[in-house]
SEDO-985233 format. One line per 4 residues: their letters; for each residue x, y, z of C-alpha. Coordinates in Angstrom, 3 decimals. Example, Ala and Ser with C-alpha at 12.3 -4.5 7.8 and 13.67 -1.06 7.14 Angstrom:
2
AS	12.300 -4.500 7.800  13.670 -1.060 7.140
//
This chain:
486
MLKI	-6.410 30.943 -37.850  -4.618 27.956 -36.242  -3.816 29.781 -33.189  -7.636 30.492 -32.514
LDRY	-7.997 26.850 -33.518  -5.484 25.566 -31.112  -6.822 27.527 -28.336  -10.518 26.167 -29.121
IIKT	-9.227 22.532 -28.806  -7.324 23.178 -25.784  -10.244 24.781 -24.007  -12.281 21.897 -25.008
FFGP	-9.954 19.433 -23.364  -9.559 21.084 -20.194  -13.185 21.354 -19.517  -13.722 17.830 -19.087
FFFI	-10.221 17.468 -18.029  -10.764 19.303 -14.363  -14.049 17.664 -13.961  -12.782 13.924 -14.271
FSVL	-9.698 15.081 -12.221  -11.813 16.183 -9.680  -14.184 13.149 -9.784  -11.198 10.446 -9.811
FFIF	-9.281 12.316 -7.028  -12.525 12.060 -4.877  -12.922 8.411 -5.822  -9.340 7.517 -4.767
IVNI	-9.413 9.703 -1.601  -12.785 7.832 -0.711  -10.993 4.561 -1.455  -8.147 6.007 1.297
IWVQ	-10.955 6.807 3.753  -12.460 3.171 3.595  -9.084 1.472 4.015  -8.000 3.926 6.713
LGQF	-11.401 4.106 8.732  -10.370 2.144 11.371  -7.429 4.510 12.206  -9.774 7.381 12.399
MGKG	-12.868 6.073 14.376  -12.502 6.528 17.919  -9.211 8.278 18.042  -10.289 11.659 19.307
LSTF	-9.102 13.502 15.895  -10.637 16.883 15.404  -11.956 17.143 11.992  -9.439 19.410 10.827
QILK	-7.005 16.502 11.557  -8.689 14.147 9.484  -8.719 16.556 6.481  -5.171 17.400 6.921
LLFY	-4.514 13.805 6.954  -6.229 12.942 4.038  -4.942 15.823 2.263  -1.393 14.189 2.862
LGVS	-2.764 10.570 1.683  -4.122 12.104 -1.407  -1.588 13.970 -2.834  0.358 10.551 -3.515
VISM	-2.781 9.559 -5.614  -1.995 12.317 -8.142  0.570 10.064 -9.869  -2.128 7.713 -10.813
VLPL	-4.774 9.994 -11.161  -3.372 12.248 -13.813  -2.584 9.405 -16.640  -6.300 8.606 -16.209
TILL	-7.409 11.731 -16.226  -5.782 12.410 -19.601  -6.829 9.477 -21.090  -10.748 10.053 -20.227
ASIM	-10.462 13.425 -21.325  -8.647 13.128 -24.682  -11.146 10.291 -25.574  -14.223 12.239 -24.471
SFGE	-12.325 15.785 -26.327  -12.053 13.925 -29.439  -15.262 12.287 -29.336  -17.201 15.237 -29.124
FGER	-15.189 16.425 -32.251  -16.212 13.549 -34.079  -19.918 13.748 -32.952  -20.023 17.300 -33.744
YELA	-18.728 16.831 -37.228  -15.949 19.330 -36.272  -13.034 16.691 -37.076  -14.909 16.230 -40.455
AMKA	-14.660 20.033 -41.141  -11.141 20.491 -40.039  -9.883 17.393 -42.443  -12.374 19.238 -45.205
AGIS	-10.120 22.688 -44.240  -6.980 20.756 -45.178  -5.950 20.347 -41.198  -4.878 16.896 -40.776
LTRV	-5.605 14.785 -37.499  -1.844 15.096 -36.795  -2.064 18.722 -36.606  -5.211 18.533 -34.428
MLPL	-3.431 16.228 -32.017  -0.361 18.558 -31.870  -1.311 21.465 -29.402  -2.961 18.727 -26.829
LGVT	0.116 16.640 -27.258  2.298 19.522 -26.316  -0.196 20.329 -23.282  0.335 16.635 -22.417
IVLS	4.295 16.671 -22.479  3.864 19.661 -20.299  2.033 17.645 -17.773  4.209 14.852 -17.873
VMLY	6.915 16.740 -16.878  5.095 19.001 -14.184  4.038 15.130 -12.713  7.723 14.141 -12.512
FFSN	9.012 17.269 -10.926  5.459 16.931 -8.400  6.380 13.081 -7.855  9.962 13.666 -7.235
NIIP	9.895 16.619 -5.145  6.708 17.161 -3.646  4.945 13.903 -2.963  8.049 12.527 -0.983
DFQR	7.389 15.207 1.480  3.692 14.757 1.737  4.545 10.969 2.400  6.663 11.742 5.241
KAKN	4.209 13.897 6.724  1.172 10.988 6.268  3.600 8.512 7.611  4.439 10.368 10.468
MLFN	0.996 11.393 11.425  -0.507 7.993 11.263  2.396 6.780 13.285  1.795 9.458 15.805
IAQT	-1.947 8.777 15.749  -1.221 5.042 16.521  1.200 5.618 19.192  -0.933 8.352 21.317
KPAL	-4.316 8.365 20.256  -5.281 4.927 21.189  -3.935 5.315 24.841  -7.681 6.741 25.411
NFTP	-9.219 3.380 24.003  -8.890 0.330 26.680  -8.688 -3.305 26.047  -10.873 -5.492 28.216
GQFI	-8.719 -7.769 30.717  -5.684 -5.898 29.853  -3.135 -3.335 31.860  -2.818 -0.023 30.229
DQIP	0.057 1.896 31.403  -0.151 4.883 28.723  -2.168 7.101 30.982  0.845 9.261 32.686
GYMV	1.010 8.133 36.295  -0.874 5.178 36.308  -1.646 1.486 35.398  -5.319 0.336 35.081
KFDK	-7.316 -2.792 34.131  -10.926 -3.021 33.402  -12.408 -6.607 32.979  -15.511 -5.403 31.106
ITGE	-16.427 -2.239 28.584  -19.875 -1.598 27.510  -21.952 1.205 25.752  -22.306 3.013 22.629
SGEN	-18.827 5.100 23.259  -17.127 2.307 25.864  -18.071 4.461 28.774  -19.632 1.812 31.068
IDGV	-16.970 -0.310 32.987  -16.740 -3.282 35.274  -13.980 -4.661 37.515  -12.007 -1.572 37.885
FIHK	-8.189 -1.729 39.088  -6.200 1.361 39.129  -2.812 1.678 40.255  -0.840 5.041 41.041
KATT	2.941 4.920 40.100  4.858 6.148 42.898  8.505 7.137 43.595  9.810 6.069 47.192
YDNQ	8.840 9.376 48.875  5.106 9.099 47.306  2.249 7.620 48.674  1.549 4.362 47.160
QSIV	-2.078 4.219 45.869  -4.538 1.675 44.414  -7.889 2.072 43.489  -10.382 -1.142 43.263
AEKG	-14.121 -0.610 42.213  -16.798 -2.832 41.261  -17.946 -0.838 38.222  -17.384 2.740 36.878
KFVP	-18.342 5.151 33.968  -16.468 7.498 31.667  -18.494 11.263 31.506  -17.219 14.580 29.565
AANK	-14.816 16.491 31.699  -15.004 20.437 32.140  -11.287 20.267 31.038  -10.517 18.535 27.910
NYLK	-7.310 18.024 29.168  -8.549 15.535 31.953  -10.300 12.043 32.123  -12.998 12.121 34.253
LILY	-13.848 8.667 36.115  -16.902 8.039 38.450  -16.518 4.936 40.129  -19.034 2.661 42.211
NGYV	-18.895 0.372 45.242  -15.286 -0.093 46.040  -12.034 0.541 48.061  -9.096 2.587 47.861
YEDN	-5.823 1.400 49.566  -3.151 3.896 50.555  0.053 3.838 52.045  0.358 7.477 53.936
FAGK	4.331 6.816 55.362  6.287 6.927 52.356  9.861 7.784 53.237  9.542 6.763 56.728
AENV	11.288 4.492 58.581  10.735 0.755 58.569  9.691 0.478 62.210  7.059 3.095 61.889
RLKQ	5.479 1.435 58.750  5.309 -1.972 60.891  3.041 -0.222 63.362  0.781 1.451 61.362
PDQA	-0.588 -1.158 58.463  -1.922 0.679 55.028  -5.543 2.154 55.349  -8.200 1.117 52.941
IKFD	-11.330 3.591 52.383  -14.160 2.271 51.139  -16.368 4.089 49.093  -19.842 4.098 47.487
SLTS	-19.093 6.445 44.473  -15.621 8.212 43.600  -14.829 10.703 41.172  -11.215 10.737 39.800
HFDV	-9.611 12.818 37.289  -6.501 11.927 35.351  -4.289 14.233 33.575  -4.140 13.133 29.861
SEII	-2.749 16.760 28.532  0.532 14.965 27.586  -1.654 12.771 25.318  -4.165 14.993 23.900
NKAI	-1.702 17.843 23.235  1.146 15.975 21.690  1.724 16.780 18.313  0.377 14.541 15.889
EEEK	2.687 15.892 12.904  6.150 15.380 14.956  8.223 13.445 12.515  9.899 10.653 14.091
ITDD	9.957 8.359 10.987  12.907 9.625 8.794  14.116 6.563 7.092  12.058 5.125 4.485
YRFQ	12.794 5.277 0.769  9.288 6.581 -0.370  10.671 10.004 1.420  13.473 10.555 -1.093
TFNQ	13.945 11.912 -4.409  14.878 10.152 -7.883  18.643 10.594 -7.094  18.604 10.035 -3.072
LDKT	17.034 6.559 -4.242  19.986 6.048 -6.466  22.019 6.316 -3.127  19.825 4.159 -1.485
INQT	19.443 1.712 -4.508  23.513 1.349 -4.567  23.828 0.799 -0.644  21.202 -1.892 -0.803
KKDN	22.958 -3.752 -3.558  26.058 -3.603 -1.496  24.347 -4.806 1.433  22.539 -7.740 -0.569
NKFF	26.102 -8.836 -2.131  27.532 -8.828 1.544  24.151 -10.979 3.025  24.077 -13.219 0.068
TNVN	27.728 -14.272 0.031  27.265 -14.787 3.949  24.277 -17.225 3.136  26.377 -19.326 0.467
NDVL	29.267 -19.448 2.966  26.689 -20.809 5.460  24.848 -23.029 2.998  28.317 -24.133 1.430
GQTN	30.073 -24.411 4.515  27.337 -27.200 5.946  27.013 -28.976 2.405  30.926 -29.061 2.577
SVIT	31.153 -30.643 5.891  28.388 -33.166 4.959  30.409 -33.976 1.872  33.547 -34.397 3.583
YMDS	32.267 -36.723 6.315  30.791 -38.870 3.701  34.046 -38.955 1.846  35.964 -39.826 4.964
KQNR	33.698 -42.968 5.578  34.392 -43.865 1.844  37.957 -43.685 2.154  37.789 -45.554 5.244
SKAK	35.871 -48.178 3.688  38.592 -48.453 0.971  41.529 -48.736 2.993  39.569 -51.586 4.873
PKQL	37.406 -53.112 2.616  36.703 -56.052 5.452  35.248 -53.633 7.831  32.753 -51.616 5.127
LKLD	28.987 -52.304 6.381  26.499 -53.608 4.191  22.796 -52.181 5.496  21.587 -55.681 4.841
TVKN	24.261 -57.452 7.062  23.802 -55.437 9.990  21.428 -55.850 12.886  18.340 -53.740 13.174
EKKL	18.922 -51.550 15.834  22.104 -50.412 13.972  20.462 -50.373 10.495  17.733 -48.048 12.138
EIIN	20.676 -45.963 13.691  22.443 -45.368 10.224  19.138 -44.361 8.836  18.125 -41.842 11.257
NAYT	21.760 -40.435 11.009  21.433 -39.863 7.388  18.069 -38.695 7.556  18.664 -35.956 10.583
RLEN	21.872 -34.479 8.755  19.620 -34.094 5.415  16.763 -32.749 7.310  19.266 -30.180 9.264
LKGT	20.683 -29.043 5.909  17.146 -28.650 4.396  16.271 -26.777 7.221  19.257 -24.412 6.579
VDGK	18.239 -23.798 3.049  14.302 -23.126 4.055  15.464 -20.721 6.715  17.817 -18.995 4.343
NNEI	15.298 -18.876 1.757  12.842 -16.784 4.556  15.698 -14.771 5.099  16.370 -13.904 1.620
DPVV	12.609 -13.027 0.356  12.362 -9.984 2.139  15.797 -8.547 1.002  14.959 -9.131 -2.437
KYYG	11.526 -7.713 -1.864  12.762 -4.823 -0.519  15.395 -3.904 -3.355  12.233 -4.847 -5.826
KVVI	10.248 -2.103 -3.917  12.868 0.648 -4.078  13.501 0.316 -8.133  10.081 0.319 -8.449
YQQR	9.405 3.336 -6.586  11.953 4.887 -7.920  11.201 3.761 -11.840  7.563 5.092 -11.654
IVTY	8.419 8.846 -10.763  9.590 8.822 -14.642  7.139 5.772 -16.285  3.918 7.512 -14.827
SFTC	5.346 10.557 -16.947  5.622 8.518 -20.022  2.278 6.892 -19.163  0.626 10.196 -19.719
IIFF	1.678 10.694 -23.275  1.027 7.029 -23.827  -2.478 7.460 -22.665  -3.085 10.448 -24.856
LIGA	-2.121 8.966 -27.935  -4.485 5.820 -27.230  -7.221 8.197 -25.751  -7.046 10.876 -29.092
SLGS	-6.930 7.926 -31.258  -9.942 6.127 -30.133  -11.986 9.455 -29.518  -11.486 10.385 -33.259
IIRK	-12.765 6.710 -34.327  -15.472 6.193 -31.987  -16.768 9.478 -32.616  -18.789 9.239 -29.131
GGMG	-18.296 12.051 -26.685  -20.029 12.274 -23.149  -19.815 9.821 -20.231  -20.781 6.886 -21.815
LPVI	-18.750 4.360 -24.300  -15.547 6.836 -23.770  -15.625 6.306 -19.953  -16.080 2.699 -20.628
IAIV	-13.391 2.234 -22.829  -10.940 4.432 -20.763  -11.758 2.085 -17.620  -11.147 -1.334 -19.719
IFII	-7.710 0.374 -20.644  -6.946 1.536 -17.252  -7.717 -1.920 -15.603  -5.378 -3.693 -18.454
FYVI	-2.443 -1.182 -17.343  -3.319 -1.693 -13.677  -3.313 -5.589 -14.178  -0.095 -5.524 -15.909
NVGV	1.467 -3.158 -13.281  0.548 -5.093 -10.236  1.098 -8.253 -11.632  4.689 -7.434 -12.762
ENMA	5.279 -5.523 -9.599  4.610 -8.837 -7.277  7.118 -10.829 -9.677  9.643 -8.143 -9.413
WSGK	9.084 -8.456 -5.438  9.542 -12.378 -5.666  12.779 -12.032 -7.576  11.508 -13.427 -10.708
INPY	12.039 -10.242 -12.998  14.111 -7.407 -12.999  12.665 -4.799 -11.153  13.800 -2.145 -13.577
LAAW	12.070 -3.864 -16.221  9.133 -4.464 -14.165  8.591 -0.818 -13.598  8.612 -0.232 -17.369
IPNI	6.465 -2.994 -18.728  3.112 -1.554 -18.736  4.420 1.070 -20.985  6.117 -1.226 -23.306
VLFP	3.241 -2.930 -23.787  0.643 0.001 -24.341  3.142 1.965 -26.501  2.789 -0.135 -29.281
FGIW	-0.815 -0.137 -29.235  -1.201 3.477 -28.722  0.984 3.893 -32.095  -1.066 1.416 -33.884
MTYK	-4.224 3.584 -32.403  -2.886 6.423 -33.820  -2.202 4.885 -37.208  -5.623 3.847 -37.584
ALTD	-7.115 7.189 -36.643  -4.744 8.629 -38.968  -5.950 6.412 -41.933  -9.693 6.589 -40.811
SQLF	-9.924 3.181 -39.855  -13.563 1.683 -39.206  -12.243 0.136 -36.288  -15.652 0.277 -34.389
DAEK	-17.840 -0.101 -37.386  -19.976 -3.164 -36.662  -20.924 -4.132 -40.229  -17.411 -3.912 -41.471
YKAF	-17.120 -6.776 -38.933  -20.233 -8.601 -40.027  -19.059 -8.493 -43.802  -15.844 -9.829 -42.596
FKPV	-17.170 -12.776 -40.824  -20.434 -13.279 -43.346  -18.945 -16.162 -45.345  -18.301 -18.192 -42.188
TKLF	-21.755 -17.154 -41.041  -23.114 -18.496 -44.327  -22.112 -21.706 -43.838  -24.669 -22.048 -40.365
VKNQ	-27.212 -20.239 -42.045  -29.872 -21.692 -44.149  -31.129 -19.704 -47.266  -34.893 -19.353 -47.017
EHKR	-37.256 -18.246 -49.778  -39.581 -15.477 -49.002  -43.347 -16.861 -48.065  -44.697 -14.833 -50.926
YQ	-42.695 -16.831 -53.609  -43.066 -20.251 -51.895
//
């Protein structure tokens, strides 16, 4: 009997689970598209390449989507049980709420373990693919996008500049200058045109450009003796229209998934991150030692200088200079020297602080990234405790109140997460503690909500709160007799 009930509970849970997971995954993907839209547009990417890149980027959001899915699905599932009085029937049959939650708790633990291995072994690989793909797109595809007024040398064999670019797709250009890169034994060639236009080429490996009203300047005596070159000057050919083809196959056919970036902490597993953290600690200790030595050295030099002056003053009190007795020029010189020394010391300290900030931030990022491989798995369990308890208390299924409550809880979790992350990056809090603070804050809340659900608490009963505040409201409300008795 209980096995049948367990299967029914799990089946009821996975119904909204898959639907919610799909919706949330789509929302996060849309957010990625919105953020990365500028890198996609006008880069000549195929639909398949864009979809592949979005898939690489989307895999990393599963670590955030899964806990929220568990929270929302558990609220909806237990809300439906309560709304259909199935929880009441189970309790009447002698089945406690703890026993009802047990199979889904087991499912959540399995999902949490799967999320750990997924975050540890799969996400780093996809992070590397996405990072390299974005880098290669930025390095290769923009070669076909020209900036007005700037020389572009990314077209193989040519240096080009356009004064003005117009048209919906940037196909019309004005003020064209094209210079062919040539060796000592090749003819030097430059093209200057009043205007031009890009048109589609029959072969996609070529860029077709039609130029109007210009000149072709060419040296046909490459490799010949200097006296021959002096007798015959370079030739200039005037044209009304000229069609040029540029071979861009090297750019277009270049693999955008070629891995050029391999050294990034986001590409590493939990154990590999341990080695990175230890190495970062050693590097940071050396860096801080050097910084301390630099600052202390400069400070000590100032103190030594001041002590030497003071000692000389004590040895020869007659030669002691009082600021009130010296001339204005000498007084100004003494003040300026003191101010300059203090400003130099302050500048040194500020400069070292600017060097320290990136070091501390990088260490915090690595530690938090490593710990979140584990913390998000525990977040799944905490969210289940909160969601199952809330669902059994509010007794409302569907996409109404449960969604609002789940979003509020997730926003609280996200705000805490981002807040402590920024504090860890700035060195105000230990990054290990920062990674666990959201779970530390929400875990007692999850235990308390579970206790309230087990004791059939009327946590969301409005009448209960009205009765609690009734003695207070009576002080501000005047009793009135019914008109019938006046």
